[in-house]
KOLSETI-663601 format. One line per 8 residues: number of its first residue (from 1); their letters; for each residue x negated, y negated, z of C-alpha. Coordinates in nm, 2 decimals. Layout:
N
NUM = a = X Y Z  ...
***
This chain:
297
1 = xxxxxxxx = -0.11 -0.69 -3.44  0.03 -0.97 -3.67  -0.29 -1.13 -3.83  -0.08 -1.41 -3.98  0.00 -1.55 -3.64  -0.33 -1.51 -3.45  -0.66 -1.70 -3.48  -0.91 -1.43 -3.55
9 = xxxxxxxx = -1.18 -1.65 -3.38  -1.01 -1.55 -3.05  -1.08 -1.18 -3.08  -1.46 -1.21 -2.99  -1.35 -1.39 -2.68  -1.11 -1.11 -2.59  -1.39 -0.86 -2.65  -1.65 -1.05 -2.44
17 = xxxxxxxx = -1.42 -1.10 -2.14  -1.32 -0.73 -2.16  -1.68 -0.62 -2.17  -1.82 -0.86 -1.91  -1.53 -0.86 -1.67  -1.61 -1.23 -1.61  -1.53 -1.55 -1.78  -1.86 -1.70 -1.69
25 = xxxxxxxx = -2.06 -1.41 -1.83  -1.84 -1.41 -2.14  -1.92 -1.77 -2.20  -2.29 -1.70 -2.17  -2.26 -1.41 -2.41  -2.07 -1.62 -2.66  -2.28 -1.93 -2.61  -1.98 -2.15 -2.55
33 = xxxxxxxx = -1.85 -2.33 -2.24  -1.63 -2.16 -1.98  -1.34 -2.40 -2.04  -1.36 -2.29 -2.41  -1.33 -1.93 -2.30  -1.04 -2.02 -2.06  -0.86 -2.20 -2.35  -0.91 -1.91 -2.59
41 = xxxxxxxx = -0.78 -1.67 -2.32  -0.47 -1.89 -2.26  -0.39 -1.88 -2.63  -0.44 -1.50 -2.64  -0.21 -1.46 -2.34  0.06 -1.67 -2.51  0.03 -1.47 -2.83  0.05 -1.13 -2.66
49 = xxxxxxxx = 0.29 -1.24 -2.39  0.07 -1.07 -2.13  -0.18 -1.19 -1.88  -0.45 -0.96 -2.04  -0.68 -1.01 -1.73  -0.61 -1.06 -1.36  -0.85 -1.17 -1.09  -1.05 -0.90 -0.91
57 = xxxxxxxx = -1.31 -1.02 -0.66  -1.54 -1.26 -0.84  -1.44 -1.13 -1.18  -1.14 -1.01 -1.37  -1.00 -0.67 -1.47  -0.79 -0.59 -1.78  -0.42 -0.52 -1.78  -0.28 -0.22 -1.95
65 = xxxxxxxx = -0.21 -0.43 -2.25  -0.57 -0.53 -2.28  -0.68 -0.17 -2.25  -0.44 -0.08 -2.53  -0.56 -0.35 -2.75  -0.94 -0.31 -2.72  -1.00 0.00 -2.93  -0.84 -0.17 -3.24
73 = xxxxxxxx = -1.00 -0.50 -3.16  -1.35 -0.35 -3.13  -1.31 -0.14 -3.44  -1.20 -0.45 -3.64  -1.49 -0.66 -3.51  -1.75 -0.39 -3.57  -1.63 -0.35 -3.93  -1.63 -0.72 -3.98
81 = xxxxxxxx = -1.98 -0.76 -3.84  -2.11 -0.47 -4.05  -1.96 -0.62 -4.36  -2.09 -0.97 -4.30  -2.44 -0.87 -4.20  -2.67 -0.96 -4.49  -2.74 -0.67 -4.71  -3.06 -0.81 -4.86
89 = xxxxxxxx = -3.24 -0.83 -4.52  -3.21 -0.65 -4.20  -3.37 -0.74 -3.87  -3.33 -0.45 -3.62  -3.44 -0.66 -3.32  -3.16 -0.92 -3.40  -2.88 -0.69 -3.51  -2.57 -0.60 -3.31
97 = xxxxxxxx = -2.44 -0.35 -3.56  -2.25 -0.04 -3.46  -2.34 0.28 -3.64  -2.11 0.58 -3.64  -2.29 0.92 -3.67  -2.14 1.27 -3.68  -2.36 1.55 -3.55  -2.33 1.89 -3.41
105 = xxxxxxxx = -2.39 1.94 -3.04  -2.75 2.06 -3.09  -2.83 1.77 -3.32  -2.72 1.52 -3.06  -2.92 1.69 -2.80  -3.24 1.68 -3.01  -3.21 1.34 -3.17  -3.00 1.12 -2.95
113 = xxxxxxxx = -3.24 1.08 -2.65  -3.54 0.99 -2.86  -3.33 0.76 -3.07  -3.20 0.58 -2.76  -3.55 0.52 -2.64  -3.66 0.38 -2.98  -3.35 0.15 -3.00  -3.40 0.03 -2.65
121 = xxxxxxxx = -3.76 -0.08 -2.74  -3.70 -0.20 -3.10  -3.33 -0.29 -3.15  -3.15 -0.33 -2.81  -2.84 -0.49 -2.97  -2.76 -0.19 -3.19  -2.50 0.06 -3.07  -2.46 0.42 -3.18
129 = xxxxxxxx = -2.12 0.60 -3.16  -2.17 0.98 -3.18  -1.89 1.21 -3.27  -1.84 1.55 -3.43  -1.63 1.51 -3.75  -1.48 1.83 -3.90  -1.71 1.94 -4.19  -1.43 1.92 -4.44
137 = xxxxxxxx = -1.37 1.56 -4.36  -1.74 1.43 -4.35  -1.76 1.34 -4.72  -1.44 1.13 -4.72  -1.53 0.97 -4.38  -1.87 0.86 -4.53  -1.71 0.74 -4.85  -1.45 0.53 -4.65
145 = xxxxxxxx = -1.72 0.37 -4.43  -1.56 0.51 -4.11  -1.88 0.72 -4.08  -2.23 0.59 -4.15  -2.44 0.91 -4.13  -2.38 1.28 -4.06  -2.62 1.54 -3.93  -2.50 1.89 -4.01
153 = xxxxxxxx = -2.57 2.22 -4.19  -2.73 2.22 -4.53  -2.44 2.33 -4.75  -2.19 2.05 -4.71  -2.02 1.96 -5.04  -1.90 1.62 -5.17  -1.93 1.43 -5.50  -2.06 1.11 -5.33
161 = xxxxxxxx = -2.29 1.26 -5.07  -2.66 1.18 -5.05  -2.87 1.40 -4.84  -3.22 1.47 -4.70  -3.35 1.77 -4.52  -3.42 1.67 -4.16  -3.54 1.95 -3.94  -3.54 2.33 -3.88
169 = xxxxxxxx = -3.43 2.42 -3.53  -3.55 2.75 -3.39  -3.30 2.92 -3.16  -3.36 3.14 -2.85  -3.15 3.37 -2.63  -3.08 3.26 -2.27  -2.97 3.48 -1.98  -2.95 3.43 -1.61
177 = xxxxxxxx = -3.28 3.49 -1.43  -3.14 3.80 -1.26  -3.01 3.95 -1.58  -3.14 4.31 -1.65  -3.31 4.20 -1.98  -3.48 3.89 -1.83  -3.85 3.92 -1.91  -3.81 4.20 -2.16
185 = xxxxxxxx = -3.88 4.19 -2.54  -3.55 4.14 -2.72  -3.52 4.39 -3.00  -3.23 4.35 -3.24  -3.06 4.65 -3.09  -3.10 4.52 -2.74  -2.97 4.18 -2.85  -2.67 4.32 -3.02
193 = xxxxxxxx = -2.59 4.52 -2.71  -2.56 4.20 -2.49  -2.23 4.04 -2.40  -2.23 3.71 -2.58  -2.10 3.36 -2.53  -2.11 3.18 -2.87  -2.09 2.81 -2.95  -1.91 2.69 -3.26
201 = xxxxxxxx = -1.73 2.37 -3.34  -1.48 2.56 -3.55  -1.18 2.74 -3.42  -1.22 3.01 -3.68  -1.50 3.17 -3.87  -1.82 3.33 -3.77  -2.08 3.15 -3.55  -2.45 3.14 -3.63
209 = xxxxxxxx = -2.51 3.44 -3.41  -2.22 3.64 -3.56  -2.33 3.55 -3.92  -2.69 3.67 -3.87  -2.58 3.99 -3.69  -2.35 4.06 -3.98  -2.62 4.00 -4.24  -2.83 4.26 -4.05
217 = xxxxxxxx = -2.55 4.51 -4.06  -2.43 4.47 -3.71  -2.12 4.31 -3.54  -2.10 4.10 -3.23  -1.77 4.04 -3.06  -1.81 3.74 -2.83  -1.67 3.74 -2.48  -1.62 3.37 -2.50
225 = xxxxxxxx = -1.63 3.11 -2.77  -1.68 2.74 -2.68  -1.73 2.41 -2.88  -2.02 2.28 -2.68  -2.35 2.42 -2.54  -2.34 2.27 -2.18  -2.04 2.48 -2.06  -2.18 2.78 -2.23
233 = xxxxxxxx = -2.51 2.74 -2.04  -2.32 2.71 -1.71  -2.13 3.03 -1.79  -2.46 3.21 -1.86  -2.60 3.08 -1.53  -2.32 3.23 -1.33  -2.27 3.56 -1.51  -2.46 3.83 -1.70
241 = xxxxxxxx = -2.35 3.70 -2.04  -2.60 3.57 -2.30  -2.60 3.27 -2.52  -2.81 3.18 -2.83  -2.89 2.81 -2.83  -3.15 2.57 -2.98  -3.49 2.63 -2.84  -3.53 2.28 -2.69
249 = xxxxxxxx = -3.20 2.32 -2.51  -3.30 2.67 -2.39  -3.63 2.54 -2.25  -3.46 2.28 -2.04  -3.18 2.50 -1.92  -3.36 2.66 -1.62  -3.24 3.00 -1.75  -3.46 3.29 -1.86
257 = xxxxxxxx = -3.56 3.23 -2.23  -3.60 3.53 -2.46  -3.74 3.51 -2.81  -3.49 3.62 -3.08  -3.56 3.91 -3.31  -3.72 3.82 -3.64  -3.39 3.85 -3.82  -3.28 3.51 -3.67
265 = xxxxxxxx = -3.44 3.23 -3.87  -3.44 2.86 -3.76  -3.12 2.67 -3.85  -3.17 2.39 -4.09  -3.02 2.04 -4.05  -2.95 1.78 -4.32  -2.89 1.41 -4.29  -2.60 1.29 -4.51
273 = xxxxxxxx = -2.48 0.95 -4.61  -2.24 0.80 -4.87  -2.39 0.72 -5.21  -2.22 0.37 -5.21  -2.42 0.28 -4.90  -2.76 0.42 -5.02  -2.90 0.07 -5.07  -2.78 -0.07 -4.74
281 = xxxxxxxx = -3.11 -0.18 -4.57  -2.96 -0.13 -4.22  -2.87 0.23 -4.30  -3.20 0.29 -4.48  -3.38 0.17 -4.17  -3.17 0.40 -3.94  -3.22 0.70 -4.18  -3.60 0.64 -4.17
289 = xxxxxxxx = -3.60 0.61 -3.79  -3.40 0.93 -3.75  -3.63 1.11 -4.00  -3.93 0.99 -3.80  -3.78 1.12 -3.48  -3.70 1.45 -3.63  -4.06 1.48 -3.76  -4.18 1.45 -3.40
297 = x = -3.96 1.74 -3.28
***
């Protein structure tokens, strides 16, 4: 995109039409007239030499060119809005800021639903983009501003990282309801003898289950290794394999839930942010909100 030859004031129009799929609704969102939207769209079409949108029913649908442009346009506008939003004051109810948060699968499961409810009630214009950034890149992503917060294990390293302990999540073992050990006390020996599905975001290295077993002098060789909990739970549902998952997830799974042996402590989670953004009132507000939600867990 050649910024020298395009009026940047046109980009919010492109975003609004793409989101609303209607020139009328886009004009209402932008608080400008529909002819003004049509004029801006005509200039955008001329610049990109593409229709960008074609009529569909009572609205419009994007062309392949518009689909290709939107990720970069939205990213640029989100960064611009975040940079221009006053740093001395922050009004959650009025903000349209986008926050990028990295979190493990379990962290999203525990925090995201409650955060969504709070934002819906208190700050409906705010958007959250969840992702799972590789741990080795979290520090640089926070420093660059591509990431606002990260929720991860306690031992991340980085010169410019600020951190606060967030919550300790107990884990439990889940098996199908017809599994031979369902309803039994799970001793360490019995647990080690199960055939396991483990969840880890890393392609290599030991998972939480493997690490604890190793510390207790045992070894687990997983039958399957997956990056997310939901497919692991479905595998457990349809087999006699076992999975060790966060207790809140286990309790909502519909599977038989077995308490882990005492050797398995809760897994701690820490909230991270970049030192340069420590005084940003918007991020301070969001950190406080997440900490409050975690305290309710």
